C-alpha positions in Angstrom: 0.0 0.0 0.0 1.5 3.4 -1.1 0.2 6.2 1.1 2.6 8.9 -0.1 0.1 10.6 -2.3 -2.2 11.1 0.7 0.4 12.4 3.1 1.1 16.1 3.4 4.5 17.0 2.0 5.6 18.5 5.3 4.9 15.2 7.1 6.7 13.2 4.4 9.8 15.2 5.1 9.4 15.0 8.9 12.0 13.2 11.1 10.2 12.1 14.2 11.5 12.7 17.7 13.5 9.6 18.8 12.7 8.5 22.3 14.5 5.1 22.4 14.3 2.6 25.2 17.7 1.0 25.7 18.3 -1.5 28.5 21.1 -0.4 30.8 22.1 -0.4 34.5 22.7 3.4 34.7 20.2 5.5 32.7 21.5 9.1 32.3 20.2 10.0 28.9 16.7 11.6 29.2 17.1 14.4 31.8 14.8 12.6 34.2 15.1 12.9 38.0 16.8 10.0 39.7 14.2 10.3 42.5 10.7 8.9 42.7 7.9 9.7 45.2 5.6 6.7 45.7 4.3 8.3 49.0 2.5 11.0 46.9 0.5 8.4 44.9 -1.9 7.5 47.7 -4.7 9.8 46.7 -4.6 8.5 43.2 -5.9 5.2 44.5 -9.2 7.1 45.5 -9.8 8.3 41.9 -13.2 7.3 40.4 -12.0 5.8 37.1 -15.5 5.7 35.6 -15.8 9.5 35.5 -14.1 11.9 33.1 -11.4 14.3 34.5 -12.2 17.8 35.6 -11.9 19.5 32.2 -10.4 22.6 33.7 -8.2 20.9 36.3 -9.3 23.5 38.8 -7.7 21.9 41.9 -4.4 21.5 40.2 -4.5 25.0 38.8 -5.3 26.4 42.2 -2.3 24.5 43.7 0.1 25.7 40.9 -1.2 29.3 41.0 -0.5 29.4 44.7 3.0 28.0 44.2 3.9 30.4 41.4 1.9 33.4 42.7 -0.2 33.9 39.6 -4.0 33.8 39.0 -5.8 30.6 37.9 -6.8 32.5 34.7 -3.0 32.7 33.9 -2.7 28.9 33.7 -3.5 26.3 31.0 -2.9 22.6 31.7 -1.6 20.2 29.2 -0.6 16.6 28.6 3.1 17.4 28.9 4.8 20.4 27.5 4.8 18.9 24.0 1.1 19.4 23.8 1.4 23.1 24.6 3.7 23.4 21.6 1.0 22.0 19.3 -1.6 24.3 20.9 0.6 27.4 20.5 1.5 26.8 16.8 -2.1 25.8 16.0 -3.4 29.0 17.6 -0.9 31.5 16.3 0.6 29.8 13.2 4.0 30.6 11.8 6.7 31.5 10.9 8.2 30.1 14.1 11.7 31.2 15.2 14.1 29.5 17.6 17.8 29.3 18.2 19.9 26.2 17.3 20.7 23.9 18.8 17.7 23.7 21.1 14.8 21.3 21.9 14.0 19.5 18.6 10.2 19.4 19.2 9.9 23.1 18.4 10.9 22.4 14.8 9.1 19.1 14.6 5.7 20.5 15.8 6.0 23.5 13.5 6.7 21.4 10.5 4.0 18.8 11.4 1.5 21.7 11.4 2.6 22.9 8.0 4.2 26.1 9.3 7.6 27.6 8.5 10.3 26.9 11.0 13.3 29.2 11.2 16.4 28.6 13.3 19.3 31.1 14.2 22.6 29.5 15.3 23.7 30.3 18.8 27.1 32.0 19.4 30.1 29.8 20.2 29.4 30.5 23.9 25.8 29.2 23.3 24.2 32.6 24.0 21.8 34.2 21.6 23.3 35.8 18.5 21.3 38.9 18.9 22.2 40.6 15.7 21.2 37.6 13.5 18.1 37.0 15.6 16.9 40.6 15.3 17.6 40.4 11.5 15.5 37.3 11.3 12.7 38.9 13.3 12.6 41.9 11.0 12.9 39.9 7.9 10.4 37.0 8.7 8.2 38.6 11.3 7.7 35.4 13.3 4.3 34.8 15.0 6.1 32.7 17.7 9.7 32.7 19.1 10.7 29.7 21.3 13.5 30.2 23.9 14.4 27.3 26.1 15.9 28.7 29.3 18.0 26.9 30.5 18.6 25.6 27.0 18.5 22.0 26.0 21.0 20.5 25.1 23.6 23.2 25.9 22.5 23.7 29.6 23.1 27.4 29.8 20.7 30.3 30.4 20.6 33.0 27.7 21.6 36.5 28.9 18.7 38.4 30.3 19.6 41.5 28.3 19.4 39.6 25.0 16.1 37.9 26.0 14.6 41.4 26.7 15.9 42.6 23.3 14.1 39.7 21.6 10.9 40.5 23.5 11.0 44.2 22.7 11.9 43.6 19.0 9.1 41.2 18.1 5.4 41.7 17.7 4.8 37.9 18.0 4.5 35.6 21.0 7.7 34.9 22.9 7.5 31.5 24.6 10.1 30.9 27.4 10.3 27.2 28.0 11.3 26.7 31.6 11.4 22.9 31.7 14.7 23.1 33.6 13.9 26.1 35.8 14.0 24.3 39.1 17.7 23.8 38.7 18.4 27.4 37.8 18.4 30.7 39.6 16.5 32.3 36.8 12.7 32.8 36.8 10.8 34.5 33.9 7.3 34.5 35.2 7.7 38.2 36.1 8.0 38.9 32.3 4.4 37.6 31.9 3.2 40.4 34.1 5.2 43.1 32.2 4.8 41.8 28.6 1.4 40.4 27.6 3.0 38.6 24.6 5.4 36.6 26.8 4.3 33.2 28.0 6.1 30.7 30.1 6.0 26.9 29.8 6.7 24.6 32.8 6.5 20.9 33.6 6.8 18.4 36.4 8.7 15.9 34.2 12.2 16.9 35.2 11.7 16.8 39.0 10.5 13.2 39.4 7.1 13.1 37.6 7.9 12.4 34.0 5.3 9.6 34.0 2.5 12.0 34.7 2.9 14.0 31.5 1.7 17.3 33.1 2.6 20.6 31.5 1.7 24.2 32.2 1.3 27.4 30.1 1.5 30.6 32.1 0.5 33.7 30.4 -1.8 36.7 30.1 -5.4 35.6 30.6 -6.3 36.8 27.0 -3.5 34.6 25.5 -4.5 31.7 27.7 -8.1 32.0 26.6 -7.1 32.0 22.9 -4.9 28.9 23.3 -7.7 27.2 25.3 -9.9 27.3 22.3 -7.8 24.6 20.6 -7.2 22.5 23.7 -8.6 19.0 23.4 -11.3 18.2 26.0 -10.2 16.2 29.1 -6.6 16.4 28.0 -5.1 15.9 31.5 -6.3 12.6 33.1 -7.6 12.5 36.7 -4.7 10.3 38.0 -2.2 12.9 36.8 -4.2 15.8 38.1 -4.5 14.2 41.5 -0.8 13.3 41.9 0.4 16.7 40.4 -1.8 18.5 43.0 -0.1 16.4 45.7 3.3 17.5 44.3 2.5 21.1 44.8 1.1 20.5 48.3 4.3 18.7 49.2 6.8 20.8 47.2 9.3 21.2 50.0 10.1 17.5 49.7 10.8 18.0 46.0 13.0 21.0 46.6 15.3 18.9 48.9 16.0 16.5 46.0 16.4 19.4 43.6 19.1 20.7 45.9 20.8 17.3 45.9 20.8 17.2 42.1 22.3 20.7 41.9 25.1 19.6 44.3 25.7 16.4 42.3 25.8 18.6 39.1 28.7 20.5 40.6 30.4 17.3 41.6 30.1 15.9 38.1 31.3 19.1 36.5 34.4 19.2 38.7 35.2 15.5 38.2 34.7 15.6 34.4 36.7 18.8 34.0 39.7 17.1 35.5 39.7 14.4 32.8 42.1 15.1 30.0 40.6 15.3 26.5 37.1 16.4 27.7 35.6 19.9 27.4 32.8 20.4 29.9 30.2 23.1 29.5 28.7 24.9 32.6 25.0 24.0 33.2 22.0 25.6 34.9 20.0 22.4 34.2 20.0 18.8 35.5 22.4 17.7 32.8 25.8 18.5 31.5 27.0 18.8 27.9 30.5 17.8 27.1 32.7 17.5 24.0 35.1 14.7 23.5 37.0 13.5 20.4 35.4 10.4 18.9 32.2 11.0 20.9 30.3 8.2 19.2 33.0 5.7 20.1 32.9 7.0 23.7 29.1 6.7 23.7 29.3 3.1 22.6 32.0 2.2 25.1 29.9 3.7 27.9 26.9 1.7 26.8 29.0 -1.5 26.8 29.7 -0.8 30.4 25.9 -0.4 31.0 25.9 3.4 31.2 23.5 5.3 28.8 24.1 8.9 28.0 22.6 11.0 25.1 24.5 11.1 21.8 24.2 14.7 20.6 26.7 14.5 17.7 24.0 15.2 15.1 23.3 18.6 16.8 26.8 19.4 18.1 30.0 18.0 16.7 31.6 15.5 19.1 29.2 16.2 21.9 27.5 14.0 24.5 25.0 14.9 27.2 24.8 13.3 30.6 21.9 13.6 33.0 22.7 14.2 36.7 21.9 11.0 38.6 22.2 9.8 42.1 25.6 10.0 43.9 26.3 6.4 43.1 25.2 6.7 39.4 27.4 9.8 38.9 30.4 8.1 40.5 30.0 5.0 38.3 29.7 7.2 35.2 32.8 9.3 36.0 34.9 6.2 36.9 34.1 4.5 33.6 34.6 7.7 31.7 38.0 8.2 33.3 39.0 4.6 32.4 37.9 5.2 28.7 39.9 8.4 28.4 43.1 6.9 29.7 
């Protein structure tokens, strides 16, 4: 059966996001938290599975709004941050602009929806190339600009001065993706209050709840209302809403482990920086990007030892990305890496 004639040309050219499952003893490839919280699942056992979820997720919105000090009308819930990307591009259309390298789903979603995707290379220090970005804004007039802060896969936060220049230059929507914000000292929610065209994306996936698939759009009520028009009904299930609400009600527990991850990030950075032949990049996230000659060979040797990291060589020459794990996992990774590099 040949379906090519039925498939939109944008989809025919699409390379899907690759989320592979590889068996290993130390999994440090997906920027997940190494910590789980079964004690917060108790209320999920009381869920009435025969009833549809609250379509507005009011209890979860109330808990999130209290935590982030915004109004409930400033929040839209989603089935993971990826769904928000679809809603934003569906609502506002393209062109869509973003730096490169960055989270690949910005481009994938834009292309899947038949819109024009435009990327501007980052500087060598992985900060925004503001001259080229402003030129692209003036030439293409993007409807949406995505900025991942901290940026995946580079791990750094773009300079605030350049972020503000982007916001002030464009007439489109500026989306600040704060998936990794818990591990950074930066917070951009205040920009939502100052600039109605700025929206912030957040998620619980990086702090121990990737299985829930819960994402948040935080923005001006008018923007939230517009995006809500394309939201699928009952998009966040009751089990996820219930557990996510418990996360916010017990957030101090989460913050303790976030602190541990940040401490282990500094340990990893110091140990890796001492290994000859490796260039390690500073990180504000829960992962570290590093460059090593023959990166794919190093990746394969790590995997043979049971340690899975992320091969980033298609996006950045000779680069791998390692997620910060537990103290034991990080020690095992560094010891194997040291042995490989001897």
